[in-house]
C-alpha positions as CSV (number, residue, x, y, z in Angstrom):
1,M,33.0,-14.4,90.1
2,T,32.7,-15.9,93.5
3,Q,34.0,-13.7,96.3
4,S,36.7,-15.0,98.6
5,P,35.3,-16.2,101.9
6,S,37.1,-13.4,103.8
7,K,35.7,-10.7,101.6
8,Q,32.2,-12.2,101.9
9,I,32.5,-12.3,105.7
10,D,33.9,-8.8,105.8
11,H,30.8,-7.5,104.0
12,Y,28.4,-9.0,106.5
13,V,30.5,-7.9,109.4
14,K,30.3,-4.3,108.1
15,S,26.5,-4.7,107.8
16,Y,26.3,-6.2,111.3
17,N,28.1,-3.2,112.8
18,S,25.8,-0.8,111.1
19,F,22.8,-2.9,112.3
20,L,24.1,-2.7,115.9
21,S,24.4,1.0,115.8
22,E,20.8,1.4,114.6
23,I,19.4,-0.7,117.5
24,S,21.8,0.3,120.2
25,G,20.3,0.2,123.7
26,N,17.1,-1.4,122.6
27,S,17.8,-5.0,123.6
28,P,18.5,-6.9,126.9
29,T,22.1,-8.1,127.4
30,W,21.3,-11.8,126.7
31,L,19.9,-10.9,123.3
32,G,23.0,-8.8,122.5
33,D,25.2,-11.8,123.5
34,L,23.2,-14.1,121.3
35,R,23.7,-11.8,118.3
36,A,27.4,-11.5,119.0
37,N,27.7,-15.3,119.2
38,G,25.9,-15.7,116.0
39,M,28.3,-13.3,114.2
40,K,31.3,-15.0,115.8
41,H,30.2,-18.4,114.4
42,F,29.4,-16.9,111.0
43,Q,32.9,-15.5,110.9
44,N,34.3,-18.9,111.5
45,L,31.9,-20.7,109.2
46,G,31.0,-18.4,106.3
47,L,28.6,-19.8,103.8
48,P,29.0,-23.5,102.7
49,I,30.6,-22.8,99.4
50,E,33.0,-25.7,99.5
51,R,31.1,-28.9,98.6
52,R,33.9,-31.4,98.4
53,G,33.6,-33.7,101.4
54,N,30.5,-31.8,102.6
55,E,27.7,-34.4,102.2
56,E,25.0,-31.9,103.5
57,W,25.6,-29.5,100.6
58,K,26.9,-32.0,98.0
59,Y,24.1,-31.4,95.5
60,T,23.4,-27.7,96.1
61,D,25.8,-25.0,95.0
62,V,25.4,-21.7,97.0
63,R,28.2,-19.9,95.1
64,P,25.6,-17.8,93.3
65,I,24.6,-16.3,96.7
66,S,28.2,-15.6,97.6
67,R,28.7,-13.6,94.4
68,I,26.3,-10.9,95.5
69,D,26.8,-8.3,98.3
70,F,23.3,-8.4,99.8
71,D,22.5,-5.4,101.9
72,T,20.3,-5.4,105.1
73,P,17.4,-2.9,104.7
74,A,17.2,-0.2,107.3
75,D,13.5,0.7,106.8
76,I,10.3,-0.4,105.1
77,S,9.7,0.3,101.5
78,S,6.5,2.1,100.7
79,V,4.1,-0.7,99.5
80,D,0.5,-0.3,98.7
81,A,-1.7,-3.0,100.4
82,N,-3.4,-3.6,97.1
83,A,0.0,-4.9,95.7
84,L,-0.1,-7.7,98.2
85,T,-3.6,-9.0,97.4
86,N,-2.5,-12.0,95.5
87,I,0.4,-13.1,97.8
88,T,-1.1,-12.9,101.3
89,F,-2.2,-16.6,101.4
90,G,-5.8,-17.3,102.4
91,D,-8.7,-15.2,103.6
92,S,-8.2,-11.5,104.1
93,N,-10.0,-11.6,107.5
94,W,-7.6,-14.1,109.0
95,P,-5.2,-12.5,111.6
96,C,-1.7,-11.8,110.3
97,L,1.7,-10.4,111.1
98,I,3.3,-8.9,107.9
99,F,7.0,-8.2,107.5
100,L,8.4,-6.3,104.5
101,D,12.1,-7.1,103.8
102,G,12.2,-8.6,107.3
103,I,10.9,-5.4,109.0
104,Y,7.6,-5.5,110.8
105,S,4.7,-3.5,109.2
106,E,2.2,-2.6,111.9
107,K,0.2,-0.8,109.2
108,L,-0.4,-3.9,107.1
109,S,-0.7,-6.4,109.9
110,N,-4.1,-7.2,111.4
111,L,-4.6,-8.9,114.7
112,S,-8.2,-7.8,115.4
113,G,-10.4,-10.6,116.6
114,L,-7.5,-12.7,117.8
115,P,-8.5,-14.3,121.1
116,S,-6.8,-13.0,124.2
117,E,-5.3,-16.5,124.9
118,I,-3.4,-16.3,121.6
119,V,-0.4,-13.9,121.6
120,A,1.1,-12.7,118.3
121,L,3.7,-10.0,118.5
122,N,6.7,-8.5,116.8
123,L,9.8,-10.2,118.4
124,P,11.3,-7.1,120.1
125,E,7.9,-6.4,121.8
126,A,7.7,-10.1,122.9
127,V,11.2,-9.9,124.4
128,N,9.9,-7.2,126.7
129,K,6.5,-8.6,127.5
130,Y,7.5,-12.3,127.7
131,P,11.1,-12.3,128.7
132,D,11.1,-15.7,130.3
133,I,9.6,-17.5,127.3
134,T,11.8,-15.8,124.7
135,R,15.0,-16.3,126.7
136,E,14.1,-19.9,127.3
137,H,13.4,-20.8,123.7
138,L,15.0,-18.2,121.3
139,S,17.9,-19.9,119.6
140,Q,17.8,-22.9,121.9
141,H,16.3,-25.3,119.4
142,A,17.9,-24.1,116.1
143,P,21.7,-24.6,116.3
144,Y,23.9,-22.1,114.6
145,H,27.3,-23.4,115.7
146,D,27.7,-25.4,112.5
147,N,25.3,-23.7,110.1
148,G,26.5,-20.5,108.4
149,F,23.1,-19.4,107.3
150,A,21.5,-19.9,110.8
151,A,24.5,-18.1,112.4
152,L,24.0,-15.2,110.0
153,N,20.3,-15.0,110.9
154,T,21.1,-15.2,114.6
155,A,23.5,-12.3,114.3
156,F,20.8,-10.1,112.8
157,I,17.9,-11.1,115.2
158,N,15.6,-8.2,115.6
159,D,12.1,-8.0,114.0
160,G,10.4,-11.3,113.7
161,A,7.2,-13.2,114.6
162,F,6.5,-14.4,118.1
163,V,3.4,-16.6,118.7
164,Y,2.4,-18.0,122.1
165,V,-0.7,-20.2,122.3
166,K,-1.6,-20.4,126.0
167,E,-2.6,-23.6,127.8
168,E,-6.0,-25.1,126.8
169,A,-6.3,-22.4,124.1
170,S,-7.8,-23.0,120.7
171,L,-7.2,-20.9,117.6
172,N,-10.1,-21.7,115.2
173,E,-8.9,-19.5,112.2
174,P,-5.4,-19.7,110.8
175,L,-2.8,-17.1,112.0
176,R,-0.7,-15.9,109.1
177,L,3.0,-14.9,109.4
178,L,3.9,-13.3,106.1
179,F,7.4,-12.3,104.9
180,I,7.4,-10.3,101.7
181,S,10.4,-9.0,99.8
182,T,9.8,-5.7,98.0
183,S,11.2,-3.8,95.0
184,R,14.6,-2.3,95.7
185,V,17.4,-1.0,93.6
186,Q,20.1,-2.8,95.6
187,E,20.0,-6.5,96.2
188,S,18.8,-7.1,99.8
189,I,18.9,-9.8,102.4
190,S,16.2,-10.3,105.1
191,N,16.6,-12.6,108.1
192,P,13.1,-13.6,109.2
193,R,13.0,-15.0,112.7
194,I,10.0,-17.0,114.0
195,L,9.4,-18.4,117.5
196,I,6.2,-20.4,118.1
197,V,5.4,-21.9,121.5
198,T,2.2,-23.7,122.2
199,G,1.0,-24.4,125.7
200,N,-0.3,-27.8,127.0
201,N,-3.5,-29.1,125.5
202,S,-3.8,-26.3,122.9
203,Q,-4.8,-26.3,119.2
204,A,-3.7,-23.9,116.5
205,T,-3.2,-23.5,112.8
206,I,-0.3,-21.3,111.6
207,I,0.6,-20.3,108.0
208,E,4.1,-19.2,107.3
209,G,4.3,-17.5,103.9
210,Y,7.0,-16.1,101.8
211,A,6.6,-14.1,98.6
212,G,8.3,-11.3,96.6
213,I,7.3,-8.4,94.4
214,S,10.8,-7.6,93.2
215,D,12.7,-8.4,90.0
216,T,15.9,-7.5,91.8
217,P,17.7,-10.6,93.2
218,Y,17.2,-10.9,97.0
219,L,18.0,-13.4,99.7
220,S,15.5,-14.6,102.3
221,N,17.3,-16.4,105.1
222,S,14.8,-17.5,107.8
223,V,15.0,-19.5,111.0
224,T,11.9,-20.9,112.7
225,E,11.7,-22.5,116.1
226,I,8.6,-24.4,117.2
227,V,7.8,-25.9,120.6
228,V,4.6,-28.0,120.7
229,G,3.3,-28.4,124.2
230,Q,2.1,-31.6,125.9
231,G,-1.1,-32.9,124.4
232,S,-1.2,-30.1,121.9
233,N,-2.1,-30.2,118.2
234,L,-0.4,-27.8,115.7
235,K,-1.2,-27.6,112.0
236,Y,1.7,-25.8,110.4
237,Y,1.7,-24.8,106.7
238,K,4.7,-23.1,105.0
239,T,4.4,-21.8,101.5
240,Q,6.8,-19.8,99.3
241,I,6.1,-18.2,96.0
242,Q,9.3,-16.2,95.7
243,D,10.3,-14.4,92.6
244,N,12.4,-16.4,90.1
245,N,15.4,-14.3,90.9
246,A,15.2,-15.0,94.6
247,F,17.4,-17.1,96.9
248,H,15.4,-18.7,99.7
249,I,17.0,-20.5,102.7
250,T,15.0,-21.8,105.6
251,N,16.0,-23.6,108.8
252,T,13.0,-24.9,110.8
253,H,13.4,-26.8,114.1
254,V,10.6,-28.4,116.0
255,L,10.4,-29.9,119.4
256,L,7.4,-32.2,120.1
257,Q,6.6,-32.8,123.8
258,R,4.7,-35.7,125.3
259,D,1.4,-36.7,123.5
260,S,1.7,-33.8,121.1
261,Y,1.0,-33.9,117.3
262,M,2.1,-31.7,114.5
263,S,1.0,-31.9,110.9
264,S,3.1,-29.9,108.4
265,V,2.7,-29.1,104.7
266,N,5.6,-27.4,103.0
267,I,4.8,-25.9,99.5
268,D,7.6,-24.6,97.2
269,L,6.4,-22.9,94.0
270,G,9.0,-20.2,93.4
271,G,12.6,-19.1,93.8
272,R,15.8,-19.5,91.8
273,L,17.6,-21.5,94.5
274,V,15.7,-22.9,97.5
275,R,17.0,-24.8,100.4
276,N,14.8,-26.0,103.3
277,N,16.2,-27.6,106.4
278,L,13.4,-29.2,108.5
279,N,14.4,-30.9,111.8
280,V,11.8,-32.5,114.1
281,I,12.6,-34.0,117.5
282,T,10.1,-36.3,119.2
283,G,11.2,-35.2,122.6
284,D,8.9,-37.4,124.7
285,E,6.7,-40.5,124.5
286,N,3.6,-40.6,122.3
287,A,4.7,-37.6,120.2
288,S,3.9,-37.9,116.5
289,C,4.1,-35.9,113.3
290,K,3.0,-35.9,109.7
291,L,5.3,-34.0,107.3
292,N,4.1,-33.5,103.7
293,G,5.8,-31.4,101.0
294,L,5.2,-30.4,97.4
295,Y,7.8,-28.7,95.2
296,M,7.4,-27.5,91.6
297,V,10.3,-26.2,89.6
298,T,11.0,-25.4,86.0
299,G,13.6,-23.6,83.9
300,S,16.8,-23.6,85.8
301,Q,15.2,-23.6,89.3
302,H,16.8,-25.6,92.1
303,V,15.1,-26.8,95.2
304,D,16.7,-28.8,98.0
305,N,14.7,-30.3,100.9
306,Q,16.7,-31.8,103.9
307,V,14.3,-33.4,106.4
308,I,15.5,-35.0,109.6
309,I,13.1,-36.7,112.1
310,D,14.9,-37.5,115.3
311,H,13.0,-40.1,117.4
312,A,14.6,-39.4,120.7
313,K,12.0,-41.2,122.8
314,P,10.1,-44.5,122.5
315,Y,6.5,-44.9,121.4
316,T,6.7,-42.1,118.8
317,T,5.4,-42.0,115.3
318,S,6.2,-40.1,112.1
319,R,4.8,-40.1,108.5
320,E,6.6,-38.3,105.7
321,L,5.5,-37.8,102.1
322,Y,7.2,-35.3,99.7
323,K,6.3,-35.0,96.0
324,G,8.0,-33.0,93.3
325,I,7.1,-32.0,89.7
326,L,10.1,-30.9,87.5
327,D,10.1,-29.3,84.1
328,G,12.7,-27.6,81.9
329,K,16.3,-28.0,83.2
330,S,15.3,-27.8,86.8
331,R,16.7,-29.9,89.6
332,S,15.5,-31.1,92.9
333,V,17.2,-32.7,95.9
334,F,15.6,-34.6,98.7
335,H,17.6,-36.0,101.6
336,G,15.4,-37.4,104.3
337,S,16.9,-38.9,107.5
338,I,15.0,-40.7,110.2
339,I,17.0,-41.3,113.4
340,V,15.9,-43.8,116.1
341,R,17.9,-43.2,119.3
342,E,19.1,-46.0,121.6
343,G,16.3,-47.0,123.9
344,A,13.6,-45.5,121.6
345,E,11.7,-48.8,121.1
346,K,8.2,-49.1,119.5
347,V,9.0,-46.2,117.1
348,N,6.9,-46.3,113.9
349,A,8.3,-44.3,111.0
350,H,7.7,-44.2,107.3
351,Q,9.2,-41.9,104.6
352,V,8.4,-41.5,100.9
353,D,9.7,-39.1,98.2
354,K,8.3,-39.2,94.6
355,N,9.2,-37.1,91.6
356,L,7.4,-36.6,88.3
357,L,9.7,-35.5,85.5
358,L,8.0,-33.6,82.7
359,S,11.3,-33.0,80.8
360,D,14.2,-35.2,79.7
361,E,16.6,-32.5,81.0
362,A,15.1,-32.2,84.5
363,E,16.9,-34.1,87.3
364,A,15.8,-35.3,90.7
365,D,18.2,-36.6,93.4
366,T,16.6,-38.4,96.3
367,K,18.4,-40.0,99.2
368,P,16.3,-41.5,102.0
369,A,18.3,-42.7,105.0
370,F,17.6,-44.4,108.4
371,W,19.9,-44.4,111.4
372,I,18.5,-47.0,113.9
373,Y,20.2,-47.6,117.2
374,C,17.7,-50.0,118.9
375,D,15.5,-53.0,118.2
376,D,11.7,-53.4,118.2
377,V,10.9,-50.6,115.8
378,K,8.9,-50.4,112.5
379,C,10.5,-48.3,109.9
380,G,10.2,-48.1,106.1
381,H,11.0,-45.8,103.2
382,G,10.6,-45.4,99.5
383,A,11.7,-43.2,96.6
384,A,10.7,-42.9,93.0
385,C,11.6,-40.7,90.0
386,G,9.9,-41.1,86.6
387,Q,8.0,-39.6,83.7
388,M,4.3,-39.6,83.0
389,D,2.7,-43.0,82.7
390,D,2.3,-43.6,78.9
391,T,-0.4,-46.3,79.6
392,A,-2.5,-43.9,81.7
393,L,-2.0,-41.2,79.1
394,F,-3.1,-43.5,76.3
395,Y,-6.1,-44.6,78.3
396,L,-7.3,-41.0,78.7
397,R,-6.6,-40.2,75.1
398,S,-8.6,-43.2,74.0
399,R,-11.6,-41.8,75.9
400,G,-11.6,-38.7,73.7
401,I,-9.5,-36.4,76.0
402,D,-7.0,-34.2,74.2
403,E,-3.3,-34.7,75.1
404,Q,-2.9,-31.4,77.0
405,S,-5.9,-32.0,79.2
406,A,-4.9,-35.6,79.8
407,K,-1.4,-34.5,80.9
408,R,-3.0,-31.9,83.2
409,M,-5.3,-34.5,84.8
410,L,-2.5,-36.9,85.5
411,T,-0.2,-34.3,86.9
412,Q,-3.0,-32.9,89.1
413,A,-3.8,-36.3,90.4
414,F,-0.1,-36.7,91.3
415,V,-0.1,-33.6,93.6
416,N,-3.6,-34.0,95.0
417,E,-2.4,-36.3,97.8
418,I,-0.3,-33.4,99.2
419,I,-2.9,-30.7,98.6
420,E,-5.7,-32.8,100.2
421,G,-3.5,-33.0,103.3
422,I,-4.2,-29.3,104.0
423,E,-7.1,-29.5,106.4
424,N,-8.3,-25.9,106.2
425,E,-10.6,-25.8,103.2
426,S,-10.0,-22.1,102.3
427,Y,-6.3,-22.5,102.3
428,R,-6.5,-25.8,100.5
429,L,-8.4,-24.2,97.7
430,H,-6.0,-21.3,97.6
431,I,-3.0,-23.6,97.1
432,S,-4.9,-25.7,94.6
433,E,-5.6,-22.7,92.5
434,L,-1.9,-21.7,92.5
435,V,-0.8,-25.2,91.5
436,Q,-3.4,-25.5,88.8
437,G,-2.4,-22.1,87.4
438,M,1.3,-23.2,87.2
439,L,0.4,-26.5,85.6
440,Q,-1.7,-24.7,83.0
441,D,1.2,-22.5,82.1
442,W,3.7,-25.4,82.0
443,L,1.6,-27.7,79.9
444,T,0.5,-25.1,77.4
445,A,3.9,-23.6,76.8
């Protein structure tokens, strides 16, 4: 039974008060005020349970989240590093910050070999060492005044990942930010917070990963803010392989400055209910981005991607390609909006969402949208949902390939365009192996 909004809010207010008592005196005044504002707005908003008249949440029902009193962990569970081997994404020698149930684990993290011009810290340490940067950017790009999940995350800001790439710096190996939910008796919530700021004319590759080793339902509610400096190049990969009982909510907000470029690949391979909000603002001329995504759902899984690219300035470019594979009774939602502001001439934007349905009971809802307020722009979009091509399948069968192998080949070909967009070879192979393993399981079931 769904809790009343007031009881749900009361539960998190109680957790918030306990949280404040645990961190009392450890934060500057501005951060305390930020938390208080987050809780105030959460008390006004609650979670978006009511969907009537709420176009943003029309196709995604978060009432299952509201039925559970998620608790905020106070300490780190004891986890053997060997238990994380298969969920730490990429090469073991890559630098990483690891968080267990939202709490920083210095023991499991490894920053050895990280160049001095690349800063990676737990957020409370960054607030002390880089007060000007954190105060300037923390919660300044991800609005929480009209977003209950973001407001809740803001109220509980404490541990989190802070990355600062200094001017002219270059990070050759990927930096990993890993958030892992562990086994607990009680259902838990973590509120990962990430702030990434890159200096002018810098280059970096960052992997943001989410996974779980728990059969108990849990909620991961993250907020990521990214500022890409002038003339900088950021490769940003986000992957989640949460447990099938997990709820996974993300809010990612990106500001692109003049002449900057960001390529992003978002991979969703797990979770019971997943919602990704990705908002990118081209904040100055000649900023550009390429946003790719892959989601694979089966059973009764639900994944919802809401992507907004806001072309606030002229001479900016965006390319967006999302693909989904659905099996069982799963459901996907894609709502992509491209906004071209008044005066933002010479914008070049293109958006595509494609879905492959492996089951008659799977459903994909896709809604591309453009909001264009000036002339002299070049914009286009496309969307498609369909089942496997019978003609292509027949062709492969006629060449002596068995049906199961033929289906696997066609499905793999469908996702390859996204996987090949991962420029780092080692990480690309890692994702490819995960996807191939899932397809093998699905098509042999």
